[in-house]
C-alpha positions in Angstrom: 3.2 -140.1 61.5 6.0 -142.6 61.9 9.5 -141.7 60.5 9.4 -144.4 57.8 6.1 -143.0 56.5 7.6 -139.5 56.5 10.5 -140.8 54.3 8.1 -142.4 51.9 6.0 -139.3 51.8 9.1 -137.3 50.9 9.9 -139.8 48.3 6.5 -139.5 46.6 6.8 -135.8 46.5 10.0 -135.8 44.5 9.7 -134.5 40.9 8.0 -137.1 38.6 10.5 -136.2 35.9 13.5 -136.9 38.2 12.1 -140.2 39.4 11.3 -141.4 35.9 14.8 -140.5 34.6 16.6 -141.8 37.7 18.7 -138.8 38.4 18.8 -135.8 40.7 19.2 -132.5 38.8 21.9 -130.0 39.4 20.8 -126.5 40.1 22.3 -125.6 36.7 23.7 -127.6 33.8 27.5 -128.0 33.8 29.1 -127.6 30.4 31.7 -130.4 30.0 33.9 -131.9 27.3 33.9 -135.5 26.0 37.3 -137.4 26.3 37.8 -139.6 23.3 35.3 -141.0 20.8 32.4 -142.7 22.7 29.3 -144.7 21.6 26.7 -146.5 23.6 23.1 -147.4 23.8 21.2 -145.1 26.2 18.4 -146.0 28.6 15.8 -145.6 25.9 17.6 -148.2 23.6 18.9 -145.5 21.3 22.4 -145.5 19.8 24.4 -142.5 20.9 27.7 -141.4 19.5 29.9 -138.7 21.2 32.9 -137.3 19.4 36.1 -136.5 21.2 36.2 -132.8 22.5 32.5 -132.3 21.8 30.5 -130.4 24.3 27.8 -131.8 26.5 25.7 -130.5 29.4 25.8 -132.6 32.6 22.3 -132.2 34.1 22.6 -134.3 37.3 23.8 -137.4 39.0 22.1 -140.8 38.7 20.8 -143.1 41.4 19.3 -146.6 41.6 20.3 -148.5 38.5 22.4 -145.5 37.4 24.4 -145.0 40.6 27.8 -143.3 40.0 26.8 -142.1 36.5 25.8 -138.7 35.3 22.9 -137.6 33.1 24.0 -135.5 30.1 22.4 -133.9 27.1 23.7 -132.5 23.8 22.1 -131.6 20.5 22.1 -135.2 19.3 21.3 -137.4 22.3 21.1 -137.9 26.0 21.8 -140.6 28.6 23.9 -141.7 31.5 27.7 -141.8 31.3 30.6 -142.4 33.6 32.7 -139.5 34.9 35.8 -140.9 33.1 34.1 -140.1 29.8 34.2 -136.3 30.3 36.2 -133.5 31.6 33.9 -131.7 34.0 33.4 -127.9 33.6 33.5 -125.2 36.3 31.2 -125.7 39.3 30.8 -129.5 38.8 32.2 -130.5 42.2 30.0 -128.0 44.0 26.9 -129.2 42.2 27.8 -132.8 42.7 28.2 -132.3 46.5 24.8 -130.5 46.7 22.8 -133.5 45.3 24.2 -135.9 48.0 21.4 -135.2 50.6 18.7 -135.8 48.0 20.2 -139.0 46.7 20.6 -140.2 50.3 16.9 -139.5 50.9 15.8 -141.3 47.8 18.0 -144.4 48.5 16.8 -144.5 52.1 13.1 -144.2 51.1 13.6 -147.0 48.5 15.2 -149.2 51.1 12.3 -148.5 53.5 9.8 -149.2 50.8 11.5 -152.5 50.0 11.5 -153.5 53.7 7.8 -152.6 53.9 7.0 -154.7 50.8 8.9 -157.6 52.2 7.2 -157.4 55.6 3.8 -157.2 53.8 4.7 -160.3 51.7 5.7 -162.2 54.9 2.5 -161.2 56.6 0.4 -162.3 53.7 2.3 -165.6 53.6 1.8 -166.2 57.3 -2.0 -165.8 56.8 -2.0 -168.8 54.5 -2.7 -172.4 55.7 -0.1 -174.9 54.3 -1.7 -178.3 54.7 0.1 -181.6 54.4 -3.3 -183.3 54.9 -6.8 -181.9 54.6 -9.2 -184.6 53.7 -12.1 -186.8 54.9 -11.1 -190.3 56.3 -13.2 -192.7 54.3 -13.4 -195.2 57.1 -14.8 -193.0 59.9 -16.0 -190.0 57.8 -13.9 -187.6 59.9 -11.8 -184.7 58.5 -8.1 -185.1 59.1 -6.0 -181.9 59.1 -2.2 -181.7 59.4 -0.2 -178.6 58.6 3.4 -178.4 57.8 5.9 -177.6 60.5 6.4 -173.8 60.8 9.6 -172.5 62.3 8.7 -169.9 65.0 12.2 -169.6 66.6 15.7 -170.8 66.0 15.1 -174.2 67.7 11.3 -174.6 67.6 8.7 -175.5 65.0 5.0 -176.0 65.4 2.5 -178.2 63.6 -1.3 -178.3 63.9 -3.2 -181.6 63.8 -6.8 -182.5 64.2 -9.1 -185.5 63.5 -12.8 -184.7 63.8 -13.3 -182.5 66.9 -10.0 -183.6 68.6 -7.2 -181.0 68.1 -3.5 -181.2 68.9 -0.6 -178.8 68.7 2.8 -180.5 67.9 5.9 -178.9 69.2 9.1 -180.0 67.5 12.3 -178.8 69.2 16.0 -179.3 68.2 17.1 -179.2 71.8 18.7 -181.7 74.2 15.7 -182.4 76.4 15.6 -186.2 76.6 12.4 -188.1 75.7 8.9 -186.8 75.2 7.1 -188.9 77.8 3.4 -189.5 78.4 3.9 -191.3 81.7 2.5 -189.5 84.8 5.7 -189.9 86.9 7.8 -187.8 84.4 5.3 -186.5 81.9 6.8 -184.0 79.4 5.1 -180.7 78.9 5.3 -177.4 77.1 4.3 -174.1 78.8 3.3 -171.2 76.5 3.4 -167.8 78.1 1.7 -165.0 76.1 2.4 -161.3 76.2 -0.8 -160.8 78.3 0.8 -163.1 80.9 -1.6 -165.9 80.3 0.0 -169.4 80.5 -1.3 -172.4 78.7 0.3 -175.8 79.5 0.3 -178.8 77.0 1.2 -182.3 78.2 2.5 -185.0 75.9 -0.4 -187.1 74.8 1.2 -189.5 72.4 3.6 -192.5 72.8 7.0 -192.3 74.4 9.4 -190.7 71.9 13.1 -190.6 72.4 14.2 -189.4 69.0 14.1 -185.7 68.2 11.9 -184.0 70.9 8.3 -183.9 69.5 5.5 -183.2 72.0 1.9 -183.7 71.0 -0.4 -181.6 73.2 -4.2 -181.7 73.3 -5.8 -178.3 72.9 -9.4 -177.4 73.9 -11.6 -174.8 72.2 -11.3 -172.5 75.3 -7.5 -172.7 75.0 -7.6 -171.9 71.3 -9.5 -168.7 72.2 -6.8 -167.8 74.8 -4.0 -168.5 72.4 -5.4 -166.1 69.8 -5.6 -163.2 72.3 -1.9 -162.3 72.5 1.5 -162.9 70.8 3.9 -165.4 72.3 6.2 -164.1 75.1 8.0 -167.3 76.1 7.9 -171.1 75.7 9.3 -173.6 78.2 9.8 -177.1 77.0 10.4 -179.9 79.5 11.6 -183.4 78.6 12.5 -186.4 80.7 16.1 -185.1 81.3 16.2 -181.4 80.8 14.2 -178.3 80.1 14.8 -175.1 78.1 13.1 -171.8 77.7 12.8 -169.8 74.5 12.2 -166.1 74.6 13.2 -164.9 71.1 10.7 -165.6 68.3 10.8 -165.1 64.5 7.0 -165.5 64.5 5.5 -164.5 67.8 2.0 -164.2 66.3 1.9 -167.8 65.1 -1.2 -168.8 67.0 -3.0 -165.6 66.1 -2.2 -166.2 62.4 -2.6 -169.9 62.1 -5.2 -171.4 64.5 -7.9 -170.6 61.9 -6.3 -173.5 59.9 -8.2 -176.0 62.1 -11.3 -174.8 60.2 -10.5 -174.9 56.5 -13.0 -173.1 54.2 
C-alpha cells in the first residue's frame, strides 16, 4: 500500500466523534478559569455566555476550521474558544504538546485527500472533449471536428481537426522557430517521441505561415493507434529558422486521453 493511502486509512480510523467536532481530545480534561465576561455563538449556532472566573473544562485542541482554538465544556454550554479567554489549569501544556502528532497526521491526511480529489477532477476533465466545431457541413455532408487548443507544456498547445476521414493534429508553439513551411526544400515538422521510444513525425500540410508557429500535420489511423499506446516523452519542433525540443509536459497523456475526440458519440 502506498504511503498516501496509509495516511488516508489512518485518517478514516480516527474517532468519529473527534472528526465531527473538529478537535483532538486531551488524555484528560484540564480545569481552567475564564478571564473576563465572554459571550459568543458556538459551532452549533447556540448563544453561549461565560462569566469571569467561572470554571470550564478544556477537552482538547481544534484543527481544520478551528485551528488554534480549544474545545471546552461547562454545565451551560460548550464550544471552541481562544487561549486568551482562559487561564489554563495544571497539566495543560503537557496535554497540548501530546496532541501535536495527531493534529499533524489529520492535517497531512486532509491535504493528501484534497490533492487526490484535485487530481481526480483534473483527470475527469481531461477525459472530456471540448469541441469548437462538431457539425455536418451542409455542402458536402461531411462531419467537421475542431477541438479547442489544449496546453500540454509551457510553450505548446495542441488542437485536433478532422473533416470526413481526413484527420490533422495542429501544434501551436510560442517559440522562435521561424515559419511553418510546406515546401519540400525546408518543410517544417514536428517529431513526437513516446515513452516506449516510438517516434511519429508530422510534416506541415497547410499554407506557409510566418505568424505564431502553427503546424498542421496529417495523421493516419495507424499513427493514431501508435500515439495512444504510450505517454509523450519529448517533442521536437522544426521551423524554417530554428528548432526546439520540449521534454517537460503538464499533460503527457494528451493523445491517450483525447484522440477519441475524433469520433464523437
